[in-house]
N, C-alpha and C positions, 0 to 999 in steps of 0.2 A: 504493500500500500504506500509507504513513504516514497518509493521510487516512482510510482505513478503520479502521486500528488506533485512531485518535483517537476514533472513535465509541464504542468500548468503554470500560467503566469503568476498566479497567486495561490497560496495553499488552499484557500477556500474554493478555488476554481474547480477543483475535482468535484465538489458537491453542487455548486451553482451552474457553472458552464457544463460540467459533465451531466448534470440532471437535465439541463435544457437540451443538450444533444441527444440524450437517451429518449426524452419525450418527443423531440422533433423527428428524429429518424424512425423511432418506433411507431409514432403516430402516422408517419408517412406510409410505412409498410402496412400497418393494420387498416389505415384509412383506405388505401388502394384496394386491399383485399375485400373490404366491406362494400365496395362499389359493385362487385360481381355477385353479391348475395341476392337472392330473390326477394327477401323481406324488405318492404319499403321503409319500415322503421329503422332497420339496420342501415339501409342506404342513406337515410336522412342523418343518422348519427355519424356515418362514415364521411359524408360530405363536410360536416362541421369539424370532425377530427382532422381530416386531411387538410382542410383550409387553415385551421389553427396551427397544425404541425408545420406546414410550409411557412406560415407567418413567423413562427419561432426560428425556423431555419434561416429565413431572410434576415432577421435581426442578428442571428449568429454570423452571417456573412459580414455584417457591419462590424461586429467584434473582431472577426478575423482580419478585416481590413485595417483595424487599429492595432493588430498584433497583441490583443489583450487576452486571448484564450490560452495560448501556449507560450512558453519562454522562447521557443525557436520560431523565427520568422518563417522558415521553410514549412514548419508544421502548420502554422496558421494559413499559409498559402495553399497547402495541400487540402486542408479541410475546407477552405473557401471554394476551391475548385469543385469538390464533391457536392457541397451545398448548392453551388451554382446550378448543377444538374437537377438537384432535388426541386429547386424553386422554378425551374423552367426558364432560367436566364442565361443559359450556357451558350447562346448564339455569339455573344462577345466573351472576352476572357475575364477572369477574375482580376487580373492586373489592370485592365481598363476600368473596372468598377472601383478598385482601390484608388487609382490615380484620380478619377473624377471626384471621388469623395474627398480626397486630400485637397483638391482644388476648391471644393466647397468650403472647407475649413480655412484654407489659406487666403482665398479671395473673398470669403464671406458672400459667395454667390453660387448659384446653381448654373454652371456653364454647360450648355447643351448645343449640339450641332444643329438640331432640327428646331427652328423657330416657329412654333405652332401658331403663335399669334399672327405672324405675317402670312403664313399659309392659309389661315382661315380668312384673313382680309382679302386674299386673292380669290377666294371662293365664297362669296357672300351667302350662297344658299346652304353651305355646309353646316353652319350653326343650327339652322332650323331642323336639318336632318338629324344632327347629333341629339338635339333636344327631344325630337320625336322618338328616336330609338332608345334614348335613356329613359323616357317615360314608360316604355315597354320593358324596362329593366335589362335592356341590351347595352352593354358597356361600350358604346361606339367610340368615345374619346380614348378609352384605354386600348381599344382594338387598333386605333390609328397609331398610338405610341408603341404598342407591342409589334405592329407590323414593321415599324422602323427598326426596332430591336432585332427582329427575326432576320431581316435582310440588310443588316448594318453594313456588311462588307460590299454589298452591291450599291448601296445608296450613299454612304459616307466615303469620300475619296481617301481620307486618312486611314481607313480600315481595309483598303484593297489588299494589303498584305495578308489579311486573314481570310481571303476568299475561299481557299480550300477548306479551312476549318469550318467556315460558315456553311458551306455546302454539305459537309459531312454531318454536322449537327442537324441541319434541316432534314437530311435523308433519314438519320437515325430516329429523331423524335417524331418526324412526320410519318415515317414508316410504321412505327409502333402505334401512334395515335390512330391512323386510318385503318390499320389492321384491327384494332380494338373496336373502332367505329363500325366496321363491317361485321365483325363476329359478335360483339357485345355492345350494340349502339347505346343502350341505357347507361352502361358504365362510362362510355366516352363522354356522354352529355353530363353525367354527374361530375366527372372530372373537371369539365369546364365550369360547372357551378362552384366547385371547390376553389378553382382559380379565381373566380369572382369574389368569393369570401376572403381569399388571401389579399386581393387588391383593396377591398374595403377595410380590412384590418390594418393594412399598411397606411392607408390614407388617414384613418382615425389616429394612428400613432403619430403621424406627422403633425396633425392638428394639435395634439396634446404636447408635443415636444416644444 
């Protein structure tokens, strides 16, 4: 036990960060499994568990970016990469996320390549469409931003060097998702619902920060 606790950045990290990781990764596995069960009650619980577990993993990515989970920066980086896949944000690299977040702290600003305000101004009918879709609980705005994330190497010139990685991630994640959509369509749709829960939890966390 002492050798394990020494791997964490702080002695208490074994219990706090370790517990968060156990819940996040365990909830992800059991939440995914629950999407394939016939019972609607289990499905509902699985969506909430999966969405919350991915939320915890997303916040743990933030901790890895600050190198506060483990003493070793490499260990934080490896964990961040794994959690990046869990949260569905692996189209870009963990290093990109960490660099952007450091810019957020250093410049006191959220520097983004895609200026969505200017994009919406160039398409004046788009806000009404977004509002209509959002009224039907379809996360249109989040879908636009996620589309940019998914095809980041195709859209952002500075990411062209990651084109092969971007294609591989799209093929892997897309292949798995559309296979499940074909074989177990309910599970695929429930996964999307869990992803919506993840986004709402993260938005709420930002408002409280």
